[in-house]
N, C-alpha and C positions, 0 to 999 in steps of 0.2 A: 443426307440426315435431316441435317441441322433447319437446314434451306426449307424441305420440306416441311418440319414441323412450324417457321416460321411463318409458311403461306397459310400453311389451315389456322394457324391463329391468327393472322391478315382478315381471313376470310370471316373466323367465328366473330371477329371484332366488330366488319362492317354490316353481318348480317343484323348483331345485337342491336348499333347503330341505325341500322334501317328499322326493326323491331318499334324501338323507340323514338323513333318520329312519327311512323304510321300512327301508335294510338297516341303521343301528344298533339298530331293534326288530329284525328277522332274524336279527341275529347273536344277541339275549339268548333269541329263542323258540329254539334251537337245546339248548343244556342241558337249558328246560325241556322240552322231545318226551322228548330220550336218559332225563332221570327219571323220566316217563309211563310212558316205555317199561322201564326198568327193575322199574315197580312188577308190568306187565304179565310180565315174563320170572318174576319171582320165585314167581309162581300159575303159570306156564307148567310149571315146572320141577319142580310135586308133583307133575306126571302127570296122572292122569284128572281132569276140570276138570267140577264141577257148573253145571248153567246151569236157570237160568227161562226163563217164558215171559212178556213184557211185554202189554200191551193188545192190540197187534197181531200178534202170536204171533209176534214176532222171540226169540232168547233173547239174555238176558244174560248175563252171569259176572262175581265177584265183581273179574276184571281190568278188565272193563269200569268199574266203579265204582270202584276204583282210581286207576285212571288217571283219570276224571272229578274225582276230588276234589283230585287231584296238579296239573291241567292250570286248575281252575278257582282254585284258590290261588294257584298262581303267577301266573297273568293277571291275576286283580287285582293284586298287588304291581304290577306291570309296570304298567298301565294302570289305577290307580283309577276312574278317572271311564267307564269301559269296558266297556260289559257283557260278561258271558260267558252265549252258548246252544251250550246241547251237550245232544246228542243221547240224554245221561242225567239231566236236569236234569226237575224234577217238577214237573207246572205248563202252562199255558200258552207256548206261545211269543210273546209278545206282543210281546218286548224286541225280534223280528227284525225290525223296522217302523223303527227307531232309524236314524240318519243311520249311523251308527261304533258296529260292537259287533263282538266275536269271535264265531268256528262252529268248533265245533269236534266234532270226532268222538274219542273215546278210546279207543274199537278196532273201526276200521274192519276187520269181516268175521272177525266174532265167529265164522261157523259153519267161516273156517277155523282159527282159535285152537283151536275145541273138536275137530276132526279132525286138531291136531296135523302141520300140512302148514306151518308155518312164514311163511303168506301174507297176514298180516295187520299191520296200521299205525295209528301213533298219528298223527291229522289234525287241523292248525293252523292256523285262516284269518284274516285280519284282514278283514273287510267295509266299505268306504265308498262312499256312493251307491248300494247296491244292486249295488256291483262286489265279486271274490274279489283284492283288492289285491298282497294277499301269501300265500304258505303253506307249511306246510314240515310233511312228511311223512318218517313215521320208522317203517321194517320193525325191531322190536328184535332178530328172531329170526335175520335175517343182518347185521344192526348196518348200515344203512344208510340213509344221510340225506337225501331232496330238499328243496331250498327254493329259491326264487325268486318272482316275481311279474314283470306284464305291464311291461317296461319297465327293470326293472332285474335281468333275467339269471335264471340258474337253474344251479343246482351239484348236486353228488352226493358225499357221501362214502361209501365205502367200502374196506373193510381201512385205514383210518386213512391214503388219501389223496384230497384232495381237488380234483376238477377240475369244471370248466364245463361243461355239457352242452349239446346245441341236438336239433330234431328234424333226420329225415334227407331230404334234398331231394334224390331217384333221379329218373330221367329216365322218361320214357315209356316203357313196355313192360314195365317192372320187375312182378314178380306184390308183387301188396299184401300186406300182413304184417297179418294181421289179430288181433288180443291181445282174447279175449270172455270171460265169465262164467262161468264151472263151471257155477253153478247156474240159468242167465239167459237158454241159448242158444234161445229161443222162436223158434215159426215164422216171428214177422214180422222178428228180426234176421238170422233165415237166409235168408229174402227177398231183404234188404238187402246179405249180404253174399257172396250170389249174383248181384248187379249190380253186384258192383264185378271181376267176370273171374275170373282167375288169382288163387290166393289161397294164402298161408299160413298155417293156423289152429295159434293161438298161445292154451293158457289158462290166467289167472293171475288168483288170486283179491286182493280188496279197490281200494283207490286205486292201488295198483302197476300196473295197466294201465296209467293213465294215465303213469305215470312211465317205463314202458317207452316210450312213444310219445316223453317227451322225453326220453330218452337218445338214440335212433334206431334203438331194437332194435325198434320196431315200427313201425306206419303210422297203424292206426283200432281206436278202439274205436267199434264202432256199440252205443246201449247201447237198447231200446224196452222192457224190462221197469222198472216200478217203480222210482225212485230220490226221495232225499231230502237238501235246502240241505246238509245236515254230508257227507253222501257223495261231495260232488264239490268241495266248496269249495276247499279246501288243495290236491288235486290238480292244477285247472284253475290257478291260479293259479301251480304250478310251471309245469306244460305250456305258459303262456302267454309266461310269463319264458324257456324253452327255442324259444319261436318259431312254437308249435301252435294249434291253436282249437277250441274248445268251443261245438259251434253246435247247438239246437234243428231241429228238422227243415224250420223257415224261415229256416234261415241266419241266427237272430240269438245272439248269444253270450247264455248261461245268467245269467239274475239271482238279486240273493236280498235279501231281505227282501221275500217276496213274501204275496199272502195266505193262501197255506197254504204246507206247506213241504214240497210235492212238487215235484220237478222234471218238463218236459216229457220227453216222448223226446227223446234227443242223440244227436250224433256226435263224437266227440274225434281228431283229427288234426294230424298232422306239419304237416297243410297241408288247407285249404278243397277242393283240388283234387281229393283222393281221395276227397272226399264225392261219392255217388254222386247223379244228378241226378233 
């Protein structure tokens, strides 16, 4: 019995140490996200932005690349032995199959950046064992910062005020507040929305969709169109920290470091109860 109690106590101590490490890392990530955001806004302030098309035909701008350079440099200093995997990195993404790595999207919502609607974000996630264990999402155009992780909680800093955030748990009969992508509201997504019954439909760009659910101003984000791991990792951690879920259509949490970079179709929600069966 004494050996068993010792084992339990050691496990508890390890968990507490890990929690403290994660909280400490999150605190250090916030100024890094802001620094990358300032790079983005310096280019945004110049007005019209020129974009090039990558091999997958998605657009890329100088802001994407500038934020990428800042994030890679700062994250390598923060954890020298932790690989940084970025959407804007050149070459294969083989390092995604490491046990622990940073996964970043330097500018999520490049189309929103080009159209100048302010709905773009800087995204940083730490992946361990295929899970996004912590994430930071910064929307520099509105100077709003979200961060958190499963078991860590979630927070928002807006207008200089930092508050903890939680998903909304509303009772049966509530109109479901569905948030969707302006660019990807396809037939399959519309069919899923229809299965939710009476809904209030909202649109917003980038990973802000997850954050709206995390702060309780939306309930469900169905995504049947393609996404990549860097599109979701940071915001998934924030939403899970706020008590929400991000599940594929088989009810499994999204995982990272898969053989390919693409996510399956998924639903992000304040609760699994909101996801249509």
